[in-house]
C-alpha positions in Angstrom: 3.2 30.3 -17.7 6.0 28.4 -15.9 5.6 24.6 -15.8 7.8 22.1 -13.8 8.2 18.7 -15.5 7.7 16.0 -12.9 6.9 13.1 -15.0 6.4 12.0 -18.6 3.8 9.9 -20.3 4.7 6.4 -21.7 4.5 7.4 -25.5 6.9 9.5 -27.2 6.8 10.6 -30.8 9.1 12.9 -33.1 7.9 15.1 -35.9 9.7 13.9 -39.1 11.2 16.2 -41.6 8.8 16.8 -44.4 9.2 18.1 -48.2 12.8 18.2 -47.8 13.2 21.2 -45.6 15.1 21.0 -42.5 13.0 22.0 -39.4 14.1 21.8 -35.7 13.3 18.6 -34.1 9.7 18.5 -32.2 9.0 15.9 -29.7 5.6 14.9 -28.5 4.8 13.0 -25.2 1.4 11.5 -24.3 -0.1 8.8 -22.2 0.0 5.0 -22.9 -0.8 1.6 -21.4 0.6 -1.9 -21.9 -0.9 -3.9 -24.3 0.2 -7.3 -25.8 2.4 -5.6 -28.4 4.0 -3.1 -26.1 3.0 0.4 -24.8 0.4 1.9 -26.9 -1.6 5.1 -26.8 -5.3 4.3 -26.1 -6.7 7.7 -25.7 -9.8 8.3 -24.0 -9.0 12.0 -23.8 -6.4 12.9 -26.5 -3.7 15.1 -25.6 0.0 15.8 -25.8 2.9 17.8 -24.4 5.1 19.2 -27.1 8.8 20.1 -26.6 11.0 21.8 -29.2 14.7 20.9 -29.3 15.5 24.6 -29.9 13.8 25.4 -26.6 16.5 23.2 -24.6 14.8 19.9 -24.6 17.3 17.1 -24.9 15.5 13.9 -26.2 18.6 11.9 -25.5 18.3 12.5 -21.7 14.7 13.1 -21.0 15.3 12.3 -17.3 17.5 15.2 -16.9 14.4 17.4 -17.8 12.5 16.1 -14.6 12.4 18.9 -12.0 13.3 21.4 -14.8 10.9 24.5 -15.3 9.9 25.5 -18.6 8.1 28.6 -20.0 5.0 27.4 -21.7 2.0 28.5 -23.7 -1.3 28.5 -22.0 -3.1 25.0 -22.4 -5.3 24.8 -25.3 -7.5 22.2 -27.5 -7.1 21.9 -31.2 -8.9 19.4 -33.5 -10.2 17.5 -30.6 -6.8 17.2 -28.7 -5.6 19.0 -25.7 -2.0 20.5 -26.1 0.6 22.1 -24.0 3.6 23.7 -25.7 6.9 23.7 -23.7 8.6 26.8 -25.3 11.9 27.0 -23.6 13.9 26.1 -20.4 13.6 28.7 -17.6 16.8 29.6 -15.6 17.8 27.1 -12.8 16.1 27.7 -9.5 13.0 29.5 -11.2 9.8 28.4 -9.2 6.9 26.8 -11.1 3.3 28.1 -11.4 2.1 24.6 -12.3 3.4 21.1 -12.5 3.2 18.5 -15.2 2.5 15.1 -13.4 1.7 11.6 -14.6 -0.4 9.2 -12.6 -1.0 5.6 -13.4 -3.4 2.8 -12.0 -0.3 0.8 -11.2 1.0 3.2 -8.7 -2.0 5.4 -7.8 -5.1 3.1 -8.1 -8.0 3.3 -10.5 -9.4 6.6 -11.3 -13.0 7.3 -12.0 -12.3 9.9 -14.7 -15.3 12.0 -15.5 -17.1 11.5 -12.4 -18.0 14.2 -9.9 -15.1 15.4 -7.6 -12.4 13.0 -9.0 -10.1 16.0 -9.3 -9.7 19.5 -8.0 -11.3 22.2 -10.2 -7.9 23.9 -11.0 -6.4 20.5 -12.4 -6.4 20.2 -16.1 -6.3 16.6 -17.6 -4.0 16.8 -20.6 -4.1 13.3 -21.6 -5.8 9.9 -20.4 -5.2 6.5 -21.8 -6.9 3.4 -20.7 -7.2 -0.4 -21.8 -8.3 -3.3 -19.8 -7.5 -2.3 -16.1 -4.7 -0.1 -16.9 -4.8 3.7 -16.9 -2.3 6.6 -17.4 -3.1 10.3 -16.8 -1.0 13.3 -17.7 -2.1 16.3 -15.5 -1.3 19.9 -15.3 -1.7 20.8 -11.5 -1.1 23.7 -9.3 0.2 23.6 -5.7 -3.1 23.1 -4.2 -4.2 20.3 -6.8 -5.4 16.9 -6.1 -7.0 13.7 -7.8 -9.1 11.0 -6.2 -8.5 7.3 -7.0 -9.7 4.0 -5.4 -6.7 4.4 -3.0 -7.6 7.7 -1.8 -6.8 11.4 -2.4 -3.3 12.1 -3.9 -2.3 15.9 -3.4 0.5 17.8 -5.1 3.4 17.7 -2.7 5.9 20.5 -3.4 9.4 20.1 -2.1 10.5 22.7 0.6 14.1 22.5 -0.5 13.2 22.4 -4.2 10.2 24.3 -4.8 10.3 23.9 -8.3 9.6 20.1 -8.0 6.6 18.2 -6.8 5.0 14.7 -6.6 1.6 13.1 -6.0 1.5 12.2 -2.4 -1.3 10.0 -0.8 -3.0 12.0 2.0 -4.1 9.9 5.0 -7.8 9.5 5.4 -9.2 11.6 8.4 
């Protein structure tokens, strides 16, 4: 599956070297919200995106990964958490089948996650953090995907000039 990264969650973790063996670096990205002590994961739905350094991910410049397409494993659930493995970077110009997008209540309005018709059937909620009035969602969406918030319906807006990128766009009410 080819997935374009169009946003990252607020929380990053790195797998540490264990038992003295050298392993390639692995980075995990998930959602988080602001609390008094900083940005913290407050999972309502636990999940993460996993990036391997040997697959072309550079943790020193994550912004350079925005708009890049990765070859990914199929989304799965393991030990109660959703997960999506980003195996390796695809060649530049490769078109994506799906898009990794992040939405927050600060920018997109409050989401009624779990209620009927809050998202398109083909949208997969990878991770969801919530605390107080703040929410952050990490979503795997296709080109026809949408999510509903208190502000209205946000649809995946794919760029015509760069079809491997997308963003959530508020659709005007009819």
